[in-house]
Each structure stands twice: as structure tokens, then as C-alpha cells.
C-alpha positions as CSV (number, residue, x, y, z in Angstrom):
1,M,0.0,0.0,0.0
2,R,1.2,3.5,-0.8
3,I,-0.4,6.5,0.9
4,P,0.6,10.0,0.1
5,L,0.8,12.8,2.6
6,V,-1.7,14.8,0.4
7,D,-3.7,13.4,-2.5
8,L,-4.6,16.2,-4.8
9,K,-5.4,13.9,-7.7
10,S,-8.4,12.3,-5.9
11,Q,-9.8,15.7,-5.1
12,Y,-9.4,16.8,-8.7
13,E,-11.2,13.7,-10.0
14,E,-14.3,14.5,-7.9
15,I,-14.7,18.0,-9.3
16,K,-13.0,17.6,-12.7
17,E,-15.9,18.7,-14.8
18,E,-16.5,21.9,-12.8
19,I,-12.8,22.8,-12.8
20,Q,-12.6,22.3,-16.6
21,E,-15.7,24.5,-17.1
22,A,-14.2,27.2,-14.9
23,I,-10.9,27.1,-16.8
24,N,-12.7,27.2,-20.2
25,R,-14.7,30.2,-19.0
26,V,-11.4,32.1,-18.3
27,L,-9.8,31.0,-21.6
28,N,-12.9,32.2,-23.5
29,S,-12.9,35.5,-21.7
30,T,-9.1,36.1,-22.4
31,T,-9.0,38.1,-19.1
32,F,-6.2,36.4,-17.3
33,I,-5.1,39.1,-14.7
34,L,-7.6,40.3,-12.1
35,G,-10.9,40.9,-13.8
36,E,-14.4,39.5,-13.0
37,E,-13.3,36.1,-11.8
38,V,-11.0,37.6,-9.1
39,T,-13.7,40.2,-8.1
40,K,-16.3,37.5,-7.7
41,F,-14.0,35.2,-5.8
42,E,-13.1,38.1,-3.5
43,E,-16.8,38.8,-2.9
44,E,-17.5,35.1,-2.2
45,F,-14.5,34.7,0.1
46,T,-15.6,37.9,2.0
47,K,-19.0,36.3,2.7
48,Y,-17.3,33.0,3.7
49,C,-15.0,34.7,6.2
50,G,-17.5,37.2,7.5
51,T,-15.5,40.3,6.7
52,K,-16.3,43.5,4.8
53,Y,-13.4,43.3,2.3
54,A,-11.1,40.7,0.6
55,V,-8.2,41.4,-1.7
56,G,-6.8,38.6,-3.8
57,T,-3.0,38.3,-4.0
58,S,-0.3,36.3,-5.7
59,S,0.4,34.1,-2.6
60,G,0.1,33.9,1.1
61,T,3.5,35.4,1.4
62,S,2.5,38.5,-0.6
63,A,-0.7,38.7,1.5
64,L,1.4,38.9,4.7
65,H,3.8,41.4,3.1
66,L,1.0,43.7,1.9
67,A,-0.8,43.4,5.3
68,L,2.4,44.7,7.0
69,L,2.9,47.5,4.5
70,S,-0.7,48.6,4.8
71,L,-0.2,49.1,8.5
72,G,2.8,51.2,8.0
73,I,5.4,48.7,9.3
74,R,8.8,50.0,8.3
75,E,12.5,50.0,9.1
76,G,13.3,49.9,12.8
77,D,9.9,48.5,13.8
78,E,9.5,45.3,15.7
79,V,6.8,42.7,15.0
80,I,6.0,39.8,17.3
81,T,5.5,36.3,16.0
82,T,6.4,32.7,16.8
83,P,9.7,30.9,15.8
84,Y,7.6,27.8,15.1
85,T,6.0,28.6,11.7
86,F,6.8,28.6,8.0
87,T,9.6,31.1,7.1
88,A,7.2,33.4,5.2
89,T,5.7,34.7,8.5
90,A,9.1,36.1,9.5
91,E,10.6,37.0,6.2
92,T,7.8,39.3,5.2
93,I,8.5,41.3,8.4
94,I,12.1,41.6,7.3
95,H,11.0,42.6,3.7
96,C,9.5,45.7,5.4
97,G,12.8,46.6,7.0
98,A,11.4,45.6,10.4
99,R,12.6,43.0,12.9
100,P,10.8,39.9,13.9
101,V,10.8,39.2,17.6
102,F,9.8,35.8,18.8
103,V,7.7,34.4,21.6
104,D,7.7,30.7,22.4
105,I,4.8,28.3,21.7
106,N,2.3,26.4,23.8
107,P,3.3,22.7,23.6
108,R,-0.3,21.6,23.6
109,N,-1.5,23.5,20.5
110,Y,1.8,24.7,18.9
111,N,0.5,28.3,18.7
112,I,2.0,31.4,20.4
113,D,2.0,31.0,24.2
114,V,-0.3,33.8,25.5
115,P,1.1,34.0,29.0
116,K,4.6,34.3,27.6
117,L,3.4,37.0,25.2
118,K,2.0,38.9,28.1
119,E,5.3,38.7,29.9
120,F,7.2,39.8,26.8
121,L,5.0,42.9,26.4
122,K,5.9,44.0,30.0
123,L,9.5,44.6,28.8
124,K,10.6,48.0,27.6
125,T,10.4,47.0,23.9
126,R,7.4,48.4,22.1
127,P,6.6,46.3,19.0
128,K,4.2,47.8,16.5
129,A,2.3,44.6,15.5
130,A,1.8,40.9,16.3
131,I,1.3,38.0,13.9
132,P,-0.3,35.1,15.7
133,V,-0.2,32.0,13.5
134,H,-3.1,29.5,13.4
135,L,-0.7,26.6,13.0
136,Y,-1.8,23.3,11.4
137,G,-5.4,24.5,11.3
138,Q,-5.8,25.2,15.1
139,P,-7.1,28.7,15.9
140,V,-5.0,30.8,18.3
141,D,-6.7,31.9,21.5
142,L,-7.5,35.4,20.1
143,D,-9.5,37.1,22.9
144,P,-6.5,37.6,25.3
145,I,-4.3,38.6,22.4
146,L,-6.7,41.2,21.2
147,K,-7.0,42.6,24.8
148,L,-3.2,42.8,25.0
149,A,-3.1,44.5,21.5
150,K,-5.5,47.2,22.8
151,E,-3.5,47.7,26.0
152,Y,-0.2,48.0,24.1
153,N,-1.4,49.6,21.0
154,L,-0.6,46.7,18.7
155,K,-2.0,45.9,15.3
156,V,-2.9,42.2,14.9
157,I,-2.4,40.3,11.6
158,E,-3.8,36.8,11.7
159,D,-1.7,34.4,9.8
160,A,-4.5,32.0,8.7
161,C,-2.6,30.5,5.8
162,Q,-3.1,27.0,7.3
163,A,-6.6,27.6,8.7
164,H,-9.2,28.1,6.0
165,G,-12.6,27.8,7.7
166,A,-11.3,27.2,11.2
167,I,-13.6,28.8,13.8
168,Y,-12.9,30.7,17.0
169,R,-15.8,29.4,19.1
170,L,-15.7,32.2,21.7
171,K,-16.8,34.7,19.1
172,I,-18.4,32.1,16.7
173,K,-16.3,33.7,13.9
174,K,-13.9,32.3,11.3
175,V,-10.3,33.0,11.8
176,G,-8.9,35.9,9.8
177,S,-11.9,38.0,10.7
178,L,-11.0,39.0,14.3
179,G,-7.7,40.9,14.0
180,D,-7.0,44.0,12.0
181,I,-6.1,41.9,9.0
182,G,-6.3,38.2,8.1
183,C,-4.0,36.5,5.6
184,F,-4.6,33.3,3.6
185,S,-2.5,31.1,1.3
186,F,-4.0,29.0,-1.5
187,Y,-0.9,26.9,-2.1
188,P,-2.1,23.7,-3.7
189,G,-1.8,21.5,-0.5
190,K,-3.9,23.9,1.7
191,N,-7.5,23.0,2.7
192,L,-8.5,25.5,0.0
193,G,-5.7,25.2,-2.6
194,A,-5.3,26.6,-6.1
195,Y,-3.5,24.9,-8.9
196,G,-0.6,27.2,-8.5
197,D,0.1,30.1,-6.0
198,G,-2.5,32.4,-4.7
199,G,-3.4,34.3,-1.5
200,M,-5.9,36.6,0.1
201,V,-6.1,39.5,2.6
202,V,-9.3,40.0,4.5
203,T,-10.2,43.0,6.7
204,N,-13.0,45.1,7.9
205,D,-11.1,48.4,7.4
206,E,-11.9,50.1,4.1
207,K,-8.7,52.2,4.2
208,I,-6.5,49.1,4.6
209,A,-8.4,47.3,1.8
210,H,-7.9,50.3,-0.5
211,R,-4.2,50.5,0.2
212,I,-3.7,46.8,-0.4
213,R,-5.6,46.9,-3.7
214,C,-3.3,49.7,-4.8
215,L,-0.1,48.1,-3.6
216,R,-0.8,44.7,-5.1
217,D,-1.1,46.3,-8.6
218,H,2.0,48.5,-9.0
219,G,0.5,51.2,-6.8
220,R,-1.7,52.3,-9.6
221,K,-5.0,54.2,-9.6
222,G,-5.6,54.0,-13.3
223,K,-3.7,52.2,-16.1
224,Y,-0.7,54.6,-16.1
225,E,-1.4,56.6,-12.9
226,H,0.6,55.4,-9.9
227,L,-0.2,56.8,-6.5
228,M,2.7,54.9,-4.7
229,V,5.5,52.5,-5.4
230,G,3.8,49.1,-5.5
231,Y,4.3,45.4,-6.3
232,N,3.1,42.9,-8.8
233,Y,1.2,40.8,-6.3
234,R,-2.0,40.2,-8.2
235,L,-4.1,37.0,-8.2
236,D,-4.6,35.7,-11.7
237,A,-8.1,34.9,-13.1
238,L,-7.4,31.1,-13.7
239,Q,-6.6,30.5,-10.0
240,A,-9.6,32.6,-8.9
241,A,-11.9,30.6,-11.1
242,I,-10.6,27.3,-9.8
243,L,-10.8,28.6,-6.2
244,R,-14.4,29.6,-6.7
245,V,-15.3,26.0,-7.5
246,K,-13.4,24.6,-4.6
247,L,-14.7,27.2,-2.0
248,K,-18.2,25.6,-2.4
249,Y,-16.7,22.3,-1.0
250,L,-14.5,23.7,1.7
251,D,-16.8,23.1,4.7
252,E,-17.6,19.6,3.5
253,W,-13.9,18.8,3.0
254,N,-13.0,20.3,6.5
255,E,-15.6,18.1,8.1
256,K,-14.1,15.0,6.4
257,R,-10.7,16.1,7.7
258,R,-12.1,16.4,11.2
259,K,-13.7,12.9,10.9
260,N,-10.5,11.4,9.8
261,A,-8.6,13.2,12.6
262,S,-11.2,11.7,15.1
263,I,-10.5,8.2,13.7
264,Y,-6.8,8.7,14.2
265,N,-7.4,9.9,17.7
266,G,-9.5,6.9,18.6
267,L,-7.0,4.4,17.2
268,L,-4.0,6.1,18.8
269,K,-5.6,6.4,22.3
270,D,-3.3,5.1,25.0
271,S,-0.6,4.4,22.4
272,G,1.9,6.7,23.9
273,V,1.8,8.9,20.8
274,I,1.0,12.6,21.5
275,T,-2.0,13.4,19.2
276,P,-3.4,16.8,18.3
277,Y,-5.3,18.6,21.0
278,E,-8.4,20.6,20.0
279,E,-8.8,23.5,22.3
280,K,-12.3,24.2,23.7
281,Y,-12.3,27.6,22.1
282,A,-11.4,26.2,18.7
283,K,-12.8,24.4,15.8
284,H,-9.7,22.8,14.3
285,V,-9.7,22.1,10.5
286,Y,-6.6,19.9,10.5
287,H,-4.6,21.3,7.6
288,L,-2.1,18.8,9.0
289,Y,-2.5,16.0,11.5
290,V,0.6,16.4,13.6
291,I,1.6,13.9,16.3
292,R,4.7,13.8,18.5
293,V,6.9,10.8,19.0
294,K,10.3,10.0,20.4
295,K,12.9,8.8,17.9
296,R,11.0,10.7,15.3
297,D,13.5,10.4,12.4
298,R,13.7,6.6,12.8
299,V,9.9,6.3,12.9
300,Y,9.6,8.6,9.8
301,K,12.0,6.4,7.8
302,F,10.2,3.2,9.0
303,L,6.8,4.5,7.8
304,Q,8.4,5.7,4.5
305,G,9.5,2.1,4.0
306,K,5.9,0.9,4.4
307,G,4.7,3.3,1.7
308,I,3.4,5.8,4.2
309,L,4.5,9.3,3.1
310,C,4.7,11.5,6.1
311,G,6.0,15.1,6.6
312,I,7.9,17.1,9.2
313,H,6.4,20.5,9.9
314,Y,8.8,22.0,11.0
315,P,12.2,20.3,11.8
316,L,14.1,23.5,12.7
317,P,12.6,26.6,14.4
318,L,13.2,29.9,12.7
319,H,15.5,31.3,15.4
320,L,18.0,28.5,14.6
321,Q,17.8,28.9,10.8
322,K,20.9,30.3,9.1
323,A,18.8,33.0,7.5
324,Y,17.9,34.5,10.9
325,Q,21.2,34.2,12.7
326,Y,21.7,37.9,12.6
327,L,18.8,38.4,14.9
328,G,21.0,37.1,17.7
329,Y,18.9,34.2,19.1
330,K,20.6,31.0,20.2
331,E,19.7,27.4,21.0
332,G,17.8,27.3,24.2
333,D,16.0,30.6,23.8
334,F,12.7,29.0,22.8
335,P,12.9,25.5,24.4
336,V,9.3,24.4,23.7
337,A,9.6,25.2,20.0
338,E,13.0,23.4,19.9
339,E,11.6,20.3,21.7
340,C,8.5,20.1,19.4
341,A,10.7,20.4,16.3
342,K,12.6,17.2,17.3
343,E,9.4,15.2,17.8
344,V,6.6,16.4,15.4
345,L,5.5,14.1,12.5
346,S,2.7,14.9,10.1
347,L,0.6,11.8,9.1
348,P,-1.3,11.6,5.9
349,L,-4.6,13.5,6.2
350,Y,-7.0,14.6,3.5
351,P,-10.8,14.4,2.9
352,E,-10.5,11.3,0.6
353,L,-8.4,9.3,3.0
354,K,-10.1,6.0,3.8
355,R,-10.5,4.4,7.2
356,E,-8.6,1.2,6.1
357,E,-5.8,3.4,5.1
358,I,-5.8,5.2,8.5
359,E,-5.8,1.7,10.2
360,Y,-2.8,0.7,8.1
361,I,-1.0,3.9,9.0
362,V,-1.7,3.5,12.7
363,E,-0.8,-0.2,12.7
364,N,2.6,0.6,11.3
365,L,3.1,3.7,13.4
366,K,2.7,1.6,16.5
367,K,5.2,-0.9,15.2
368,G,7.6,1.9,14.6
369,V,7.1,3.5,18.0
370,F,7.4,0.3,20.0
371,Y,10.0,-1.7,18.2
372,L,12.6,0.8,16.9
């Protein structure tokens, strides 16, 4: 048996006719950059997220970059985030000339540790913004973060690039809609994935939305009238058309992910494997099903040998990456992130995954954990 970490082919086969119709519609229109498809997708995604505005971008990375720029983040500013995330969260801060400052994570949910954030903010440093990351599809506990943001005059950008459709139950709102800005990625493997790169910024602030629309398209107001120096960060029409089809299925696919996560949880109960924990305030959408095991690398190789393609998200926290050495952090500064990085293992999880496949994965996982 061979089980991929993500099976995009199976998903495509289910909606193949609708996808082809959407692609043909764009080809017949010959409008490939922005245009009606992008506008309609923005409108539909706005309704889905429960925000007033949505602006399509070329990727989740460009969405984060534009969000920071729209808030006036610039050289010399500090922006708080976690060292346990994909590099885009931090590198976009640096692209603005600002400095990422890290706060360790909660070992139970892998998101930024709120009590540690509170302690950090008591220091003399005065960051301008914070980027909490809804990692693996698990919402961050936003209420206390938003209270701290108000107290310390922080702007909050939600990195929701892995959490399409996840719900913060305390507000009964989808992630991305609670901070000043929410950012999404439509990288193909995401819960809502394009067939290439794509992203989205959502906000309830008209001025922010207007600035981002301008910045994503060379800072232009009209065809050759440029109000500011901007970027080529536009979402193309083909990706928007494809995403419009897939958005209709997102909630259904998320529920199937949750069902498969529940099957995993049941089969792994009392196994000694640390399984994902869903916080009471959160509706997890399981972009990734991440466990923790000792001797992770040996277990990973064992499963690969059984045809089970796993992932490691993420094997080295950002503060220990060569790219961020100049920030001055060292090993031991964020012990929880460092410990998790040595133990995390992402098991195959996607809506089309079958129970018998999960049983096969768990059977071999237990062999790997107990006999290696």
C-alpha cells in the first residue's frame, strides 16, 4: 500500500468537470489578470469569512507582506510572532525593513504562548504589531491577544494561511476575521488550494483594503497613474476561477478532515503517541494531522519504507535557521519550539483518506514507535 501525505489527484477527479468549465470560462474571456473572476472570488470569500473586504494576492507570502505594509510597518519597527512557523511569516517582516521578535509556543497546540506573550510585552520594547499563526489549522486563542493588543497599541495580523474555515468558538467567527487583517494562502496543498500560487487578505477596514488593492497592482489608480511604489502581487483569473469552484466544497472537506482526525485519535488512544489537541475555544480544521513521537526520524524512515509518506512541519525553528542568525537568538532561547521540532510528525490526512488506510498507518506507526 502507498499512501501520500496529500492526495490532490483524488480531489481533482471529484470536481474535474466543474474545474474544466471554470478554466474554459477564463480562456474564452481572455481576461487572465484580475478581472471579473477575481472580483467574484473576493466577494465570495468575504462572505465566507464574514469580513467586509477581501483582496486577492499572488500568494500567502505576498498577502502577509501587503498586510504589514498597509499598517505602515517599516524599518526599525518590531513585529512579534512565533519561531515555530513557515519562514514566510518572519521573512515578510524583514522585507518591510522591520525586525521579527519571537515568543515561544504552547506545547499543547503549537501556537504562540499567550502568558509568555503577556510577559514579553511587559518589557521596555514596544513592538508595532503581532502576527499570531493559526498553525496546522488550530485557531489561536485570540481574545486575550486582542486585549493585549488594545493595551499595548498593537496591530494584529492573523496568519491564517493554514486555517481556512477554522472557527474561534468564543466569538463564533472564522479565523482571519477577528484581527485588523487576516491572511490566507492558496498553495495547492492547503485546505483551499489553487493549482498554483495564490493568496488573500481580508479586513473590515476600508482604508486598509484600498491601500492593499493599490499596492498589489504596482501602486496604480488607473492604467498609467501610480499613487505609490507598489508590487506585482496580483491574483490571476485562472486561479480565482478554480478557487471559486473549490470554495463551495471547503466546509464539507473540512468536516471530512475532522472525521479522519477523530478516527486517528481513537486508534491512537493510550498508544503513547501525542495526538493533536483541539482547544475548547477552537474548531480545528486539520490542515495537518501532527503527532509527536520519540525517535521521530527513525519512525519517519520506517513509515516511508511501508509506503506511508509523512511530513515534518517543522524540523528547525526559525531562530535556529541560518537566514535568521543575525537576529542574535541562540539554542535554548525557545525551548518548547525546539523540543517540538525534534518530535513532530505529520501523518497523511486529506478528505478522501479511507478508514482502512488510516488503520494501516496506525498499525505501522505503533510498530515503529514500540520496536525501533
